[in-house]
PDB file of N, CA, C, O and CB in Angstrom:
ATOM      1  N   MET A   1      -5.344   3.864  -4.803  1.00  0.00           N
ATOM      2  CA  MET A   1      -4.528   2.895  -4.640  1.00  0.00           C
ATOM      3  C   MET A   1      -3.320   3.508  -4.709  1.00  0.00           C
ATOM      4  O   MET A   1      -3.002   4.493  -5.375  1.00  0.00           O
ATOM      5  CB  MET A   1      -4.699   1.866  -5.483  1.00  0.00           C
ATOM      6  N   TRP A   2      -2.344   2.511  -3.590  1.00  0.00           N
ATOM      7  CA  TRP A   2      -0.959   2.808  -3.009  1.00  0.00           C
ATOM      8  C   TRP A   2       0.064   1.879  -2.974  1.00  0.00           C
ATOM      9  O   TRP A   2      -0.162   0.704  -2.683  1.00  0.00           O
ATOM     10  CB  TRP A   2      -1.047   3.161  -1.771  1.00  0.00           C
ATOM     11  N   GLU A   3       1.264   2.328  -3.266  1.00  0.00           N
ATOM     12  CA  GLU A   3       1.932   1.712  -3.572  1.00  0.00           C
ATOM     13  C   GLU A   3       3.541   1.920  -3.001  1.00  0.00           C
ATOM     14  O   GLU A   3       3.899   3.047  -3.343  1.00  0.00           O
ATOM     15  CB  GLU A   3       1.608   1.759  -4.712  1.00  0.00           C
ATOM     16  N   VAL A   4       4.341   1.400  -2.447  1.00  0.00           N
ATOM     17  CA  VAL A   4       5.656   1.872  -2.010  1.00  0.00           C
ATOM     18  C   VAL A   4       6.696   0.792  -2.148  1.00  0.00           C
ATOM     19  O   VAL A   4       6.508  -0.351  -2.564  1.00  0.00           O
ATOM     20  CB  VAL A   4       5.604   2.354  -0.575  1.00  0.00           C
ATOM     21  N   ARG A   5       7.772   1.308  -1.752  1.00  0.00           N
ATOM     22  CA  ARG A   5       8.777   0.196  -1.996  1.00  0.00           C
ATOM     23  C   ARG A   5       9.794   0.311  -0.698  1.00  0.00           C
ATOM     24  O   ARG A   5      10.600   1.234  -0.588  1.00  0.00           O
ATOM     25  CB  ARG A   5       9.623   0.405  -3.563  1.00  0.00           C
ATOM     26  N   ALA A   6       9.684  -0.482   0.023  1.00  0.00           N
ATOM     27  CA  ALA A   6      10.528  -0.605   1.632  1.00  0.00           C
ATOM     28  C   ALA A   6      11.892  -0.367   1.098  1.00  0.00           C
ATOM     29  O   ALA A   6      12.316  -0.480  -0.053  1.00  0.00           O
ATOM     30  CB  ALA A   6      10.455  -2.347   2.619  1.00  0.00           C
ATOM     31  N   THR A   7      12.592   0.054   2.402  1.00  0.00           N
ATOM     32  CA  THR A   7      14.210   0.089   2.499  1.00  0.00           C
ATOM     33  C   THR A   7      14.496  -1.250   2.690  1.00  0.00           C
ATOM     34  O   THR A   7      13.711  -1.803   3.461  1.00  0.00           O
ATOM     35  CB  THR A   7      14.895   0.997   3.719  1.00  0.00           C
ATOM     36  N   PRO A   8      15.534  -2.076   2.149  1.00  0.00           N
ATOM     37  CA  PRO A   8      15.737  -3.145   1.701  1.00  0.00           C
ATOM     38  C   PRO A   8      15.861  -3.706   3.349  1.00  0.00           C
ATOM     39  O   PRO A   8      16.373  -3.110   4.296  1.00  0.00           O
ATOM     40  CB  PRO A   8      16.958  -3.221   0.546  1.00  0.00           C
ATOM     41  N   GLY A   9      15.322  -4.820   3.334  1.00  0.00           N
ATOM     42  CA  GLY A   9      15.259  -5.854   4.912  1.00  0.00           C
ATOM     43  C   GLY A   9      13.991  -5.423   5.373  1.00  0.00           C
ATOM     44  O   GLY A   9      13.537  -6.249   6.165  1.00  0.00           O
ATOM     45  N   ARG A  10      13.000  -4.144   5.133  1.00  0.00           N
ATOM     46  CA  ARG A  10      12.128  -3.871   5.996  1.00  0.00           C
ATOM     47  C   ARG A  10      10.750  -3.692   5.628  1.00  0.00           C
ATOM     48  O   ARG A  10       9.909  -2.853   5.950  1.00  0.00           O
ATOM     49  CB  ARG A  10      12.527  -2.930   6.558  1.00  0.00           C
ATOM     50  N   ARG A  11      10.731  -4.732   4.842  1.00  0.00           N
ATOM     51  CA  ARG A  11       9.369  -4.808   4.447  1.00  0.00           C
ATOM     52  C   ARG A  11       8.507  -5.014   4.892  1.00  0.00           C
ATOM     53  O   ARG A  11       7.505  -4.377   4.568  1.00  0.00           O
ATOM     54  CB  ARG A  11       9.128  -5.290   3.857  1.00  0.00           C
ATOM     55  N   ASP A  12       8.439  -6.185   6.031  1.00  0.00           N
ATOM     56  CA  ASP A  12       7.424  -6.913   7.131  1.00  0.00           C
ATOM     57  C   ASP A  12       7.114  -5.806   8.041  1.00  0.00           C
ATOM     58  O   ASP A  12       6.037  -5.681   8.624  1.00  0.00           O
ATOM     59  CB  ASP A  12       8.112  -8.264   8.049  1.00  0.00           C
ATOM     60  N   GLU A  13       8.361  -4.812   8.156  1.00  0.00           N
ATOM     61  CA  GLU A  13       8.124  -3.418   9.336  1.00  0.00           C
ATOM     62  C   GLU A  13       7.183  -2.799   8.827  1.00  0.00           C
ATOM     63  O   GLU A  13       6.092  -2.785   9.398  1.00  0.00           O
ATOM     64  CB  GLU A  13       9.337  -2.244   9.603  1.00  0.00           C
ATOM     65  N   LEU A  14       7.378  -2.164   7.670  1.00  0.00           N
ATOM     66  CA  LEU A  14       6.650  -1.318   6.756  1.00  0.00           C
ATOM     67  C   LEU A  14       4.891  -2.114   6.514  1.00  0.00           C
ATOM     68  O   LEU A  14       3.884  -1.419   6.384  1.00  0.00           O
ATOM     69  CB  LEU A  14       7.730  -1.240   5.163  1.00  0.00           C
ATOM     70  N   LEU A  15       4.873  -3.829   6.499  1.00  0.00           N
ATOM     71  CA  LEU A  15       3.644  -4.020   6.134  1.00  0.00           C
ATOM     72  C   LEU A  15       2.884  -3.742   7.465  1.00  0.00           C
ATOM     73  O   LEU A  15       1.766  -3.230   7.412  1.00  0.00           O
ATOM     74  CB  LEU A  15       3.444  -5.393   5.491  1.00  0.00           C
ATOM     75  N   ARG A  16       3.680  -4.190   9.121  1.00  0.00           N
ATOM     76  CA  ARG A  16       2.766  -3.811   9.816  1.00  0.00           C
ATOM     77  C   ARG A  16       2.480  -2.611  10.249  1.00  0.00           C
ATOM     78  O   ARG A  16       1.558  -2.302  11.004  1.00  0.00           O
ATOM     79  CB  ARG A  16       2.791  -4.359  10.552  1.00  0.00           C
ATOM     80  N   TRP A  17       3.388  -1.832   9.702  1.00  0.00           N
ATOM     81  CA  TRP A  17       2.782  -0.180   9.597  1.00  0.00           C
ATOM     82  C   TRP A  17       1.700  -0.045   9.093  1.00  0.00           C
ATOM     83  O   TRP A  17       0.902   0.679   9.689  1.00  0.00           O
ATOM     84  CB  TRP A  17       3.499   0.797   8.816  1.00  0.00           C
ATOM     85  N   VAL A  18       1.219  -0.795   7.611  1.00  0.00           N
ATOM     86  CA  VAL A  18       0.511  -0.594   6.671  1.00  0.00           C
ATOM     87  C   VAL A  18      -0.922  -1.112   7.191  1.00  0.00           C
ATOM     88  O   VAL A  18      -2.040  -0.675   6.918  1.00  0.00           O
ATOM     89  CB  VAL A  18       1.106  -1.199   5.475  1.00  0.00           C
ATOM     90  N   GLU A  19      -0.595  -2.035   7.912  1.00  0.00           N
ATOM     91  CA  GLU A  19      -1.805  -3.016   8.501  1.00  0.00           C
ATOM     92  C   GLU A  19      -1.843  -1.949   9.758  1.00  0.00           C
ATOM     93  O   GLU A  19      -2.885  -1.343   9.513  1.00  0.00           O
ATOM     94  CB  GLU A  19      -1.386  -5.024   8.930  1.00  0.00           C
ATOM     95  N   SER A  20      -1.485  -1.567  10.558  1.00  0.00           N
ATOM     96  CA  SER A  20      -1.981  -0.212  11.580  1.00  0.00           C
ATOM     97  C   SER A  20      -2.856   0.539  11.007  1.00  0.00           C
ATOM     98  O   SER A  20      -4.069   0.629  11.199  1.00  0.00           O
ATOM     99  CB  SER A  20      -0.889   0.839  11.996  1.00  0.00           C
ATOM    100  N   ALA A  21      -1.988   1.214  10.104  1.00  0.00           N
ATOM    101  CA  ALA A  21      -2.857   2.575   9.394  1.00  0.00           C
ATOM    102  C   ALA A  21      -4.186   2.215   8.367  1.00  0.00           C
ATOM    103  O   ALA A  21      -4.854   3.134   7.893  1.00  0.00           O
ATOM    104  CB  ALA A  21      -1.667   3.514   8.310  1.00  0.00           C
ATOM    105  N   VAL A  22      -4.440   1.033   8.128  1.00  0.00           N
ATOM    106  CA  VAL A  22      -5.693   0.571   7.093  1.00  0.00           C
ATOM    107  C   VAL A  22      -6.632   0.509   8.225  1.00  0.00           C
ATOM    108  O   VAL A  22      -6.268  -0.244   9.128  1.00  0.00           O
ATOM    109  CB  VAL A  22      -5.555  -1.051   6.100  1.00  0.00           C
ATOM    110  N   ASP A  23      -7.679   1.079   8.385  1.00  0.00           N
ATOM    111  CA  ASP A  23      -8.523   1.134   9.144  1.00  0.00           C
ATOM    112  C   ASP A  23     -10.162   0.913   8.431  1.00  0.00           C
ATOM    113  O   ASP A  23     -11.173   1.327   8.998  1.00  0.00           O
ATOM    114  CB  ASP A  23      -8.191   2.359   9.800  1.00  0.00           C
ATOM    115  N   ARG A  24     -10.176   0.220   7.163  1.00  0.00           N
ATOM    116  CA  ARG A  24     -11.502   0.245   6.604  1.00  0.00           C
ATOM    117  C   ARG A  24     -10.986  -1.097   5.419  1.00  0.00           C
ATOM    118  O   ARG A  24     -10.078  -1.915   5.568  1.00  0.00           O
ATOM    119  CB  ARG A  24     -12.081   2.068   5.899  1.00  0.00           C
ATOM    120  N   ASP A  25     -11.732  -0.966   4.511  1.00  0.00           N
ATOM    121  CA  ASP A  25     -11.791  -2.388   3.920  1.00  0.00           C
ATOM    122  C   ASP A  25     -10.560  -1.804   2.787  1.00  0.00           C
ATOM    123  O   ASP A  25     -10.455  -0.725   2.205  1.00  0.00           O
ATOM    124  CB  ASP A  25     -13.630  -3.047   3.196  1.00  0.00           C
ATOM    125  N   ALA A  26      -9.800  -2.910   2.781  1.00  0.00           N
ATOM    126  CA  ALA A  26      -8.605  -2.802   1.630  1.00  0.00           C
ATOM    127  C   ALA A  26      -7.973  -4.200   1.488  1.00  0.00           C
ATOM    128  O   ALA A  26      -7.943  -5.249   2.132  1.00  0.00           O
ATOM    129  CB  ALA A  26      -7.321  -1.659   2.068  1.00  0.00           C
ATOM    130  N   ASP A  27      -7.555  -3.781   0.505  1.00  0.00           N
ATOM    131  CA  ASP A  27      -6.240  -5.111  -0.194  1.00  0.00           C
ATOM    132  C   ASP A  27      -5.109  -4.962   0.131  1.00  0.00           C
ATOM    133  O   ASP A  27      -4.769  -3.783   0.030  1.00  0.00           O
ATOM    134  CB  ASP A  27      -5.914  -5.238  -1.760  1.00  0.00           C
ATOM    135  N   ILE A  28      -4.066  -5.855   0.610  1.00  0.00           N
ATOM    136  CA  ILE A  28      -2.934  -5.324   0.327  1.00  0.00           C
ATOM    137  C   ILE A  28      -2.399  -6.776   0.067  1.00  0.00           C
ATOM    138  O   ILE A  28      -2.815  -7.859   0.480  1.00  0.00           O
ATOM    139  CB  ILE A  28      -2.260  -4.320   1.430  1.00  0.00           C
ATOM    140  N   TYR A  29      -1.063  -6.366  -0.967  1.00  0.00           N
ATOM    141  CA  TYR A  29      -0.521  -7.064  -2.125  1.00  0.00           C
ATOM    142  C   TYR A  29       0.926  -6.837  -1.570  1.00  0.00           C
ATOM    143  O   TYR A  29       1.266  -5.803  -0.995  1.00  0.00           O
ATOM    144  CB  TYR A  29      -0.923  -6.432  -3.743  1.00  0.00           C
ATOM    145  N   LEU A  30       1.561  -7.673  -1.751  1.00  0.00           N
ATOM    146  CA  LEU A  30       3.236  -8.018  -2.140  1.00  0.00           C
ATOM    147  C   LEU A  30       3.770  -8.409  -2.941  1.00  0.00           C
ATOM    148  O   LEU A  30       3.672  -9.524  -3.455  1.00  0.00           O
ATOM    149  CB  LEU A  30       3.825  -8.664  -1.653  1.00  0.00           C
ATOM    150  N   GLY A  31       4.710  -7.210  -3.301  1.00  0.00           N
ATOM    151  CA  GLY A  31       5.113  -7.552  -4.716  1.00  0.00           C
ATOM    152  C   GLY A  31       6.807  -7.904  -4.542  1.00  0.00           C
ATOM    153  O   GLY A  31       7.105  -7.965  -3.349  1.00  0.00           O
ATOM    154  N   GLY A  32       7.486  -8.046  -5.082  1.00  0.00           N
ATOM    155  CA  GLY A  32       9.090  -8.398  -5.403  1.00  0.00           C
ATOM    156  C   GLY A  32       9.384  -6.895  -4.873  1.00  0.00           C
ATOM    157  O   GLY A  32       8.667  -6.057  -4.326  1.00  0.00           O
ATOM    158  N   GLU A  33      11.093  -6.914  -5.370  1.00  0.00           N
ATOM    159  CA  GLU A  33      12.085  -5.643  -4.869  1.00  0.00           C
ATOM    160  C   GLU A  33      10.929  -4.948  -3.161  1.00  0.00           C
ATOM    161  O   GLU A  33      10.588  -3.809  -2.839  1.00  0.00           O
ATOM    162  CB  GLU A  33      12.210  -3.972  -6.765  1.00  0.00           C
ATOM    163  N   GLU A  34      10.775  -5.819  -2.746  1.00  0.00           N
ATOM    164  CA  GLU A  34      10.358  -4.975  -1.093  1.00  0.00           C
ATOM    165  C   GLU A  34       8.704  -4.436  -1.359  1.00  0.00           C
ATOM    166  O   GLU A  34       8.122  -4.241  -0.291  1.00  0.00           O
ATOM    167  CB  GLU A  34      11.665  -3.130  -0.693  1.00  0.00           C
ATOM    168  N   ARG A  35       7.979  -4.204  -2.425  1.00  0.00           N
ATOM    169  CA  ARG A  35       6.862  -3.505  -2.739  1.00  0.00           C
ATOM    170  C   ARG A  35       5.458  -4.127  -1.649  1.00  0.00           C
ATOM    171  O   ARG A  35       5.307  -5.269  -1.214  1.00  0.00           O
ATOM    172  CB  ARG A  35       6.656  -3.738  -4.482  1.00  0.00           C
ATOM    173  N   ILE A  36       4.721  -3.099  -1.477  1.00  0.00           N
ATOM    174  CA  ILE A  36       3.724  -3.150  -0.807  1.00  0.00           C
ATOM    175  C   ILE A  36       2.616  -2.647  -1.803  1.00  0.00           C
ATOM    176  O   ILE A  36       2.802  -1.490  -2.181  1.00  0.00           O
ATOM    177  CB  ILE A  36       3.923  -2.441   0.438  1.00  0.00           C
ATOM    178  N   VAL A  37       1.718  -3.153  -2.208  1.00  0.00           N
ATOM    179  CA  VAL A  37       0.313  -2.425  -2.620  1.00  0.00           C
ATOM    180  C   VAL A  37      -0.803  -1.984  -1.985  1.00  0.00           C
ATOM    181  O   VAL A  37      -1.061  -2.733  -1.042  1.00  0.00           O
ATOM    182  CB  VAL A  37      -0.256  -3.038  -3.309  1.00  0.00           C
ATOM    183  N   VAL A  38      -1.652  -1.005  -2.107  1.00  0.00           N
ATOM    184  CA  VAL A  38      -3.000  -1.508  -0.832  1.00  0.00           C
ATOM    185  C   VAL A  38      -3.635  -0.428  -1.583  1.00  0.00           C
ATOM    186  O   VAL A  38      -3.349   0.742  -1.836  1.00  0.00           O
ATOM    187  CB  VAL A  38      -2.840  -1.317   1.333  1.00  0.00           C
ATOM    188  N   ILE A  39      -4.811  -1.403  -1.912  1.00  0.00           N
ATOM    189  CA  ILE A  39      -6.106  -0.699  -2.648  1.00  0.00           C
ATOM    190  C   ILE A  39      -7.095  -0.604  -1.314  1.00  0.00           C
ATOM    191  O   ILE A  39      -7.443  -1.522  -0.571  1.00  0.00           O
ATOM    192  CB  ILE A  39      -6.895  -1.782  -4.121  1.00  0.00           C
ATOM    193  N   VAL A  40      -7.465   0.940  -1.248  1.00  0.00           N
ATOM    194  CA  VAL A  40      -8.470   0.823  -0.389  1.00  0.00           C
ATOM    195  C   VAL A  40      -9.777   1.270  -0.784  1.00  0.00           C
ATOM    196  O   VAL A  40      -9.666   2.336  -1.390  1.00  0.00           O
ATOM    197  CB  VAL A  40      -8.136   1.400   0.665  1.00  0.00           C
ATOM    198  N   ARG A  41     -11.220   0.809  -0.667  1.00  0.00           N
ATOM    199  CA  ARG A  41     -12.287   0.668  -0.928  1.00  0.00           C
ATOM    200  C   ARG A  41     -12.655   2.497  -0.245  1.00  0.00           C
ATOM    201  O   ARG A  41     -12.647   2.655   0.976  1.00  0.00           O
ATOM    202  CB  ARG A  41     -12.916  -0.881  -0.279  1.00  0.00           C
ATOM    203  N   GLY A  42     -12.872   3.403  -0.949  1.00  0.00           N
ATOM    204  CA  GLY A  42     -13.315   4.550  -0.420  1.00  0.00           C
ATOM    205  C   GLY A  42     -12.320   6.015  -0.847  1.00  0.00           C
ATOM    206  O   GLY A  42     -11.369   5.511  -1.443  1.00  0.00           O
ATOM    207  N   ALA A  43     -12.162   7.095  -0.831  1.00  0.00           N
ATOM    208  CA  ALA A  43     -11.957   8.258  -1.132  1.00  0.00           C
ATOM    209  C   ALA A  43     -10.428   8.640  -0.253  1.00  0.00           C
ATOM    210  O   ALA A  43      -9.383   9.095  -0.718  1.00  0.00           O
ATOM    211  CB  ALA A  43     -13.329   9.086  -0.787  1.00  0.00           C
ATOM    212  N   GLU A  44     -10.743   8.287   1.069  1.00  0.00           N
ATOM    213  CA  GLU A  44      -9.581   8.594   1.762  1.00  0.00           C
ATOM    214  C   GLU A  44      -7.915   7.929   1.231  1.00  0.00           C
ATOM    215  O   GLU A  44      -7.886   6.945   0.490  1.00  0.00           O
ATOM    216  CB  GLU A  44      -9.996   8.095   3.192  1.00  0.00           C
ATOM    217  N   ARG A  45      -6.606   8.602   1.713  1.00  0.00           N
ATOM    218  CA  ARG A  45      -5.474   8.658   1.293  1.00  0.00           C
ATOM    219  C   ARG A  45      -5.239   8.140   2.508  1.00  0.00           C
ATOM    220  O   ARG A  45      -5.709   8.533   3.575  1.00  0.00           O
ATOM    221  CB  ARG A  45      -4.870   9.829   0.746  1.00  0.00           C
ATOM    222  N   LEU A  46      -4.286   6.991   2.267  1.00  0.00           N
ATOM    223  CA  LEU A  46      -3.500   6.665   3.907  1.00  0.00           C
ATOM    224  C   LEU A  46      -2.516   7.642   4.207  1.00  0.00           C
ATOM    225  O   LEU A  46      -2.218   8.511   3.388  1.00  0.00           O
ATOM    226  CB  LEU A  46      -2.594   5.149   4.041  1.00  0.00           C
ATOM    227  N   PRO A  47      -1.935   7.548   5.449  1.00  0.00           N
ATOM    228  CA  PRO A  47      -1.194   8.743   5.744  1.00  0.00           C
ATOM    229  C   PRO A  47       0.252   8.205   5.440  1.00  0.00           C
ATOM    230  O   PRO A  47       0.288   6.982   5.302  1.00  0.00           O
ATOM    231  CB  PRO A  47      -1.435   9.333   7.316  1.00  0.00           C
ATOM    232  N   GLU A  48       1.637   8.967   5.287  1.00  0.00           N
ATOM    233  CA  GLU A  48       2.700   8.618   5.104  1.00  0.00           C
ATOM    234  C   GLU A  48       3.620   8.043   5.985  1.00  0.00           C
ATOM    235  O   GLU A  48       3.879   8.481   7.106  1.00  0.00           O
ATOM    236  CB  GLU A  48       3.046   9.373   4.693  1.00  0.00           C
ATOM    237  N   PRO A  49       4.038   7.203   5.539  1.00  0.00           N
ATOM    238  CA  PRO A  49       4.740   6.112   6.486  1.00  0.00           C
ATOM    239  C   PRO A  49       5.701   6.718   6.841  1.00  0.00           C
ATOM    240  O   PRO A  49       6.043   7.743   6.252  1.00  0.00           O
ATOM    241  CB  PRO A  49       5.178   4.780   5.972  1.00  0.00           C
ATOM    242  N   PRO A  50       6.558   6.092   8.187  1.00  0.00           N
ATOM    243  CA  PRO A  50       7.896   6.588   8.757  1.00  0.00           C
ATOM    244  C   PRO A  50       8.872   6.807   7.348  1.00  0.00           C
ATOM    245  O   PRO A  50       8.818   5.898   6.519  1.00  0.00           O
ATOM    246  CB  PRO A  50       8.608   5.328   9.954  1.00  0.00           C
ATOM    247  N   GLU A  51       9.667   7.863   7.090  1.00  0.00           N
ATOM    248  CA  GLU A  51      10.282   8.167   5.941  1.00  0.00           C
ATOM    249  C   GLU A  51      11.612   6.680   5.877  1.00  0.00           C
ATOM    250  O   GLU A  51      11.983   6.137   4.836  1.00  0.00           O
ATOM    251  CB  GLU A  51      10.920  10.010   6.091  1.00  0.00           C
ATOM    252  N   ASP A  52      12.059   6.348   7.213  1.00  0.00           N
ATOM    253  CA  ASP A  52      13.117   5.495   7.433  1.00  0.00           C
ATOM    254  C   ASP A  52      12.757   4.141   6.764  1.00  0.00           C
ATOM    255  O   ASP A  52      13.657   3.514   6.206  1.00  0.00           O
ATOM    256  CB  ASP A  52      13.406   5.377   8.934  1.00  0.00           C
ATOM    257  N   LEU A  53      11.526   3.669   6.789  1.00  0.00           N
ATOM    258  CA  LEU A  53      10.801   2.854   5.743  1.00  0.00           C
ATOM    259  C   LEU A  53      11.084   2.522   4.514  1.00  0.00           C
ATOM    260  O   LEU A  53      11.241   1.425   3.979  1.00  0.00           O
ATOM    261  CB  LEU A  53       9.854   3.262   5.540  1.00  0.00           C
ATOM    262  N   LEU A  54      11.138   3.775   4.062  1.00  0.00           N
ATOM    263  CA  LEU A  54      10.705   3.812   2.595  1.00  0.00           C
ATOM    264  C   LEU A  54      12.351   4.091   1.735  1.00  0.00           C
ATOM    265  O   LEU A  54      13.207   4.967   1.862  1.00  0.00           O
ATOM    266  CB  LEU A  54       9.348   5.307   2.332  1.00  0.00           C
ATOM    267  N   ALA A  55      12.252   3.062   0.991  1.00  0.00           N
ATOM    268  CA  ALA A  55      13.116   3.182  -0.287  1.00  0.00           C
ATOM    269  C   ALA A  55      13.152   4.489  -1.325  1.00  0.00           C
ATOM    270  O   ALA A  55      14.180   5.115  -1.586  1.00  0.00           O
ATOM    271  CB  ALA A  55      12.687   2.048  -1.108  1.00  0.00           C
ATOM    272  N   ARG A  56      11.983   4.744  -1.800  1.00  0.00           N
ATOM    273  CA  ARG A  56      11.375   6.085  -2.307  1.00  0.00           C
ATOM    274  C   ARG A  56       9.979   6.693  -2.090  1.00  0.00           C
ATOM    275  O   ARG A  56       9.151   5.867  -1.707  1.00  0.00           O
ATOM    276  CB  ARG A  56      11.436   6.029  -3.587  1.00  0.00           C
ATOM    277  N   PRO A  57       9.652   7.611  -2.205  1.00  0.00           N
ATOM    278  CA  PRO A  57       8.285   8.028  -2.011  1.00  0.00           C
ATOM    279  C   PRO A  57       7.326   7.265  -2.249  1.00  0.00           C
ATOM    280  O   PRO A  57       7.239   6.609  -3.287  1.00  0.00           O
ATOM    281  CB  PRO A  57       7.998   8.976  -2.615  1.00  0.00           C
ATOM    282  N   VAL A  58       6.389   7.249  -1.215  1.00  0.00           N
ATOM    283  CA  VAL A  58       4.421   6.664  -1.767  1.00  0.00           C
ATOM    284  C   VAL A  58       4.322   7.358  -3.102  1.00  0.00           C
ATOM    285  O   VAL A  58       4.586   8.478  -3.538  1.00  0.00           O
ATOM    286  CB  VAL A  58       2.679   7.455  -0.529  1.00  0.00           C
ATOM    287  N   HIS A  59       3.840   6.247  -3.562  1.00  0.00           N
ATOM    288  CA  HIS A  59       2.880   6.692  -4.891  1.00  0.00           C
ATOM    289  C   HIS A  59       1.282   6.270  -4.567  1.00  0.00           C
ATOM    290  O   HIS A  59       1.026   5.199  -4.017  1.00  0.00           O
ATOM    291  CB  HIS A  59       3.441   5.754  -6.471  1.00  0.00           C
ATOM    292  N   GLN A  60       0.444   7.033  -4.884  1.00  0.00           N
ATOM    293  CA  GLN A  60      -0.732   7.155  -4.754  1.00  0.00           C
ATOM    294  C   GLN A  60      -1.352   8.145  -5.611  1.00  0.00           C
ATOM    295  O   GLN A  60      -1.052   9.292  -5.940  1.00  0.00           O
ATOM    296  CB  GLN A  60      -0.928   7.324  -3.583  1.00  0.00           C
ATOM    297  N   TRP A  61      -2.655   7.069  -5.968  1.00  0.00           N
ATOM    298  CA  TRP A  61      -3.558   7.552  -6.659  1.00  0.00           C
ATOM    299  C   TRP A  61      -5.195   7.276  -6.880  1.00  0.00           C
ATOM    300  O   TRP A  61      -5.626   6.131  -7.027  1.00  0.00           O
ATOM    301  CB  TRP A  61      -3.013   7.433  -7.538  1.00  0.00           C
ATOM    302  N   PRO A  62      -5.970   8.340  -6.887  1.00  0.00           N
ATOM    303  CA  PRO A  62      -7.528   7.758  -6.776  1.00  0.00           C
ATOM    304  C   PRO A  62      -7.990   6.634  -8.257  1.00  0.00           C
ATOM    305  O   PRO A  62      -7.414   6.441  -9.327  1.00  0.00           O
ATOM    306  CB  PRO A  62      -8.737   9.410  -6.778  1.00  0.00           C
ATOM    307  N   PHE A  63      -8.736   6.310  -7.920  1.00  0.00           N
ATOM    308  CA  PHE A  63      -9.492   5.529  -9.073  1.00  0.00           C
ATOM    309  C   PHE A  63     -10.671   4.721  -8.716  1.00  0.00           C
ATOM    310  O   PHE A  63     -10.874   4.208  -7.615  1.00  0.00           O
ATOM    311  CB  PHE A  63      -8.578   4.573  -9.741  1.00  0.00           C
ATOM    312  N   ARG A  64     -11.472   4.657  -9.815  1.00  0.00           N
ATOM    313  CA  ARG A  64     -12.578   3.898  -9.636  1.00  0.00           C
ATOM    314  C   ARG A  64     -12.764   2.402 -10.042  1.00  0.00           C
ATOM    315  O   ARG A  64     -12.167   2.042 -11.056  1.00  0.00           O
ATOM    316  CB  ARG A  64     -13.443   4.557 -10.196  1.00  0.00           C
ATOM    317  N   HIS A  65     -13.505   1.508  -9.385  1.00  0.00           N
ATOM    318  CA  HIS A  65     -13.668   0.468 -10.546  1.00  0.00           C
ATOM    319  C   HIS A  65     -14.622  -0.052 -11.637  1.00  0.00           C
ATOM    320  O   HIS A  65     -15.836   0.136 -11.720  1.00  0.00           O
ATOM    321  CB  HIS A  65     -13.554  -0.385 -10.086  1.00  0.00           C
ATOM    322  N   TYR A  66     -13.995  -0.588 -12.270  1.00  0.00           N
ATOM    323  CA  TYR A  66     -14.505  -0.963 -13.405  1.00  0.00           C
ATOM    324  C   TYR A  66     -15.592  -1.978 -13.418  1.00  0.00           C
ATOM    325  O   TYR A  66     -16.773  -1.653 -13.293  1.00  0.00           O
ATOM    326  CB  TYR A  66     -13.538  -1.342 -14.107  1.00  0.00           C
ATOM    327  N   ARG A  67     -15.178  -3.261 -13.577  1.00  0.00           N
ATOM    328  CA  ARG A  67     -15.751  -4.641 -13.119  1.00  0.00           C
ATOM    329  C   ARG A  67     -14.776  -5.784 -12.982  1.00  0.00           C
ATOM    330  O   ARG A  67     -13.689  -5.783 -13.559  1.00  0.00           O
ATOM    331  CB  ARG A  67     -16.800  -5.113 -14.099  1.00  0.00           C
ATOM    332  N   THR A  68     -15.163  -6.677 -12.264  1.00  0.00           N
ATOM    333  CA  THR A  68     -14.678  -7.686 -11.992  1.00  0.00           C
ATOM    334  C   THR A  68     -15.041  -8.858 -12.723  1.00  0.00           C
ATOM    335  O   THR A  68     -16.220  -9.203 -12.802  1.00  0.00           O
ATOM    336  CB  THR A  68     -14.823  -7.774 -10.898  1.00  0.00           C
ATOM    337  N   VAL A  69     -13.909  -9.636 -13.382  1.00  0.00           N
ATOM    338  CA  VAL A  69     -13.651 -10.763 -14.955  1.00  0.00           C
ATOM    339  C   VAL A  69     -13.928 -11.774 -13.944  1.00  0.00           C
ATOM    340  O   VAL A  69     -13.541 -11.545 -12.799  1.00  0.00           O
ATOM    341  CB  VAL A  69     -11.765 -10.958 -16.061  1.00  0.00           C
ATOM    342  N   THR A  70     -14.579 -12.925 -14.216  1.00  0.00           N
ATOM    343  CA  THR A  70     -14.377 -14.256 -13.631  1.00  0.00           C
ATOM    344  C   THR A  70     -14.354 -14.979 -14.585  1.00  0.00           C
ATOM    345  O   THR A  70     -14.943 -14.720 -15.634  1.00  0.00           O
ATOM    346  CB  THR A  70     -15.261 -14.740 -12.715  1.00  0.00           C
ATOM    347  N   GLY A  71     -13.451 -16.336 -14.316  1.00  0.00           N
ATOM    348  CA  GLY A  71     -13.253 -17.078 -15.497  1.00  0.00           C
ATOM    349  C   GLY A  71     -14.626 -17.912 -16.020  1.00  0.00           C
ATOM    350  O   GLY A  71     -14.579 -18.597 -17.042  1.00  0.00           O
TER     351      GLY A  71
END
């Protein structure tokens, strides 16, 4: 899982960077306060984005899928 907060007003630019950096199966989520969360399938980590797009450092950590619950 990879989570980042964009510099105010630059989330769309950071989102374009994320989309170009993800070259495998991944889910990209947009959150409040200029946040982007990416869940990548596989063990590789995403590269560091350009610092001028970041309001704070990237947080990323590995985890494994446990199960999917549906209605």
